[in-house]
C-alpha positions in Angstrom: -22.1 161.1 293.7 -20.4 163.9 291.8 -22.8 166.6 290.5 -23.0 166.5 286.7 -21.9 169.5 284.7 -23.3 170.0 281.2 -22.3 172.6 278.7 -25.5 173.7 276.9 -25.1 175.5 273.6 -27.6 177.3 271.5 -27.3 178.1 267.8 -29.6 180.1 265.6 -32.8 178.1 265.3 -34.6 181.0 267.0 -38.1 179.4 266.7 -37.0 176.6 269.1 -35.3 178.7 271.8 -38.3 178.6 274.1 -38.4 174.8 274.0 -34.6 174.7 274.5 -34.8 177.0 277.5 -37.4 174.8 279.1 -34.9 171.9 278.9 -32.2 174.1 280.5 -34.6 174.7 283.4 -35.4 171.0 283.6 -31.7 170.0 283.8 -31.2 172.6 286.5 -34.2 171.2 288.4 -32.6 167.7 288.2 -29.4 169.0 289.9 -27.3 169.4 286.8 -24.9 172.4 286.7 -25.6 174.0 283.4 -23.0 176.2 281.7 -24.5 178.1 278.7 -22.9 178.7 275.4 -24.3 180.8 272.6 -23.1 181.2 269.0 -22.5 184.7 267.8 -25.8 184.7 265.9 -27.8 183.2 268.7 -26.6 185.9 271.1 -26.6 188.9 268.8 -29.6 188.5 266.5 -33.0 190.0 267.2 -35.9 188.1 265.5 -39.7 187.9 265.7 -39.1 185.1 268.3 -37.2 187.4 270.7 -34.2 189.6 271.3 -30.8 188.0 271.6 -29.8 189.9 274.7 -33.0 189.1 276.4 -32.5 185.4 275.8 -28.9 185.7 277.1 -30.2 187.4 280.3 -32.9 184.7 280.8 -30.3 182.0 280.3 -28.1 183.5 282.9 -31.1 183.7 285.3 -31.9 180.0 284.7 -28.4 178.6 285.0 -26.8 181.1 287.4 -23.8 181.2 285.0 -22.4 183.6 282.5 -22.9 182.7 278.9 -19.8 181.6 277.0 -20.1 183.8 274.0 -16.6 184.3 272.5 -13.8 182.2 271.1 -11.6 183.3 274.1 -14.1 182.0 276.7 -14.8 178.8 274.7 -11.2 177.7 274.3 -10.7 176.6 278.0 -13.6 174.1 277.9 -11.3 171.2 277.1 -8.1 172.1 279.0 -10.1 172.8 282.1 -12.3 169.7 281.5 -15.3 171.8 282.3 -18.2 169.5 281.2 -19.2 165.9 281.6 -21.3 166.3 278.5 -21.8 169.1 276.0 -25.3 169.6 274.5 -25.8 171.6 271.3 -29.6 172.2 271.1 -30.9 173.7 268.9 -28.2 172.6 266.5 -28.6 174.3 263.1 -27.6 173.0 259.7 -24.7 175.4 259.6 -23.4 174.1 262.9 -23.8 170.5 261.8 -21.8 171.3 258.6 -19.0 173.1 260.5 -18.7 170.2 263.0 -18.7 167.6 260.3 -15.9 169.4 258.4 -13.8 170.5 261.4 -14.5 174.2 261.2 -14.3 175.8 264.6 -15.0 179.5 264.2 -17.9 180.2 266.6 -18.0 179.9 270.4 -20.2 176.7 270.0 -18.0 174.9 267.5 -14.8 175.8 269.3 -16.3 174.6 272.6 -17.2 171.3 270.9 -13.7 170.9 269.5 -12.1 171.7 272.9 -14.5 169.4 274.7 -13.7 166.5 272.3 -10.0 166.7 273.0 -10.7 164.8 276.2 -12.8 162.1 274.5 -16.0 163.4 276.1 -19.4 163.1 274.5 -21.5 165.7 272.6 -25.2 165.5 272.3 -26.8 167.2 269.3 -30.4 168.4 269.1 -31.0 169.0 265.4 -33.3 171.8 264.3 -33.0 172.7 260.7 -35.2 173.1 257.7 -32.8 171.3 255.4 -32.0 168.2 257.5 -33.3 165.8 254.9 -31.6 167.6 252.0 -28.4 169.6 252.3 -27.7 168.8 256.0 -28.4 165.1 255.7 -24.7 164.5 254.8 -23.5 166.3 257.9 -25.9 164.4 260.1 -24.7 161.1 258.6 -21.1 162.0 259.1 -21.5 163.0 262.7 -23.7 160.0 263.5 -20.9 157.7 262.4 -18.3 159.5 264.5 -17.3 158.5 268.0 -18.5 160.8 270.8 -21.4 162.3 268.9 -25.0 161.4 269.9 -28.4 162.8 268.9 -31.6 163.7 270.7 -34.4 161.8 268.9 -35.8 163.9 266.0 -38.7 164.0 263.6 -40.4 166.0 260.8 -42.1 169.0 262.4 -44.2 170.0 259.4 -43.9 167.4 256.6 -46.5 169.1 254.4 -45.1 172.6 254.4 -41.4 171.8 255.2 -40.8 168.3 253.9 -37.0 168.5 254.5 -37.2 169.9 258.1 -36.3 167.9 261.2 -36.5 169.1 264.8 -35.4 167.2 267.9 -37.8 166.1 270.6 -36.6 168.7 273.2 -38.6 166.9 275.9 -36.2 163.9 275.6 -33.1 166.0 276.2 -32.4 164.7 279.7 -33.0 161.1 278.8 -30.8 161.4 275.7 -28.1 163.1 277.9 -28.1 160.2 280.3 -27.7 157.7 277.5 -24.9 159.7 275.9 -23.1 159.7 279.2 -23.2 155.9 279.0 -21.9 155.9 275.4 -25.3 154.9 274.1 -27.5 156.4 271.4 -31.0 156.7 272.7 -33.6 154.9 270.5 -35.6 155.3 268.4 -33.5 158.1 266.8 -36.2 159.1 264.3 -39.8 159.7 265.6 
């Protein structure tokens, strides 16, 4: 059986990076070749959750691969048919909006566009404070489009952040296998 190769992209939901990196580690432990991708903000922003360059270094250690971090390095994803599946997790409201409107101006969004040219699937792990308000339209549009699938998601703090949704990172592998089979894992909302 051919070894699976997944692109794994991170966008700027910095508070969820640790959970996302654990899933990268898990995928690698399952024998998946993981090729990391980071948005400009994910790589270059230092926050109270950590330093962008430190995350980049850790990701390289986990995957053994250089991070795709520019438009130039993201463009060949499709022509080279680099991935069986492309995961974007965490996927911010900004990234959801760009993908739903066909805006490809970051390494992550361009990698998605390039990957889709081969009719290959994309798995989104939503993590945004406005998922049930401003980003709801983008989620709905992408959910109705061919080749887009979602990691199950739920409200992470309904009292203090009533519009926020975060994916269940621990279901990433299971959702990825379903997406490879052209199926949306259920239940979508938890």
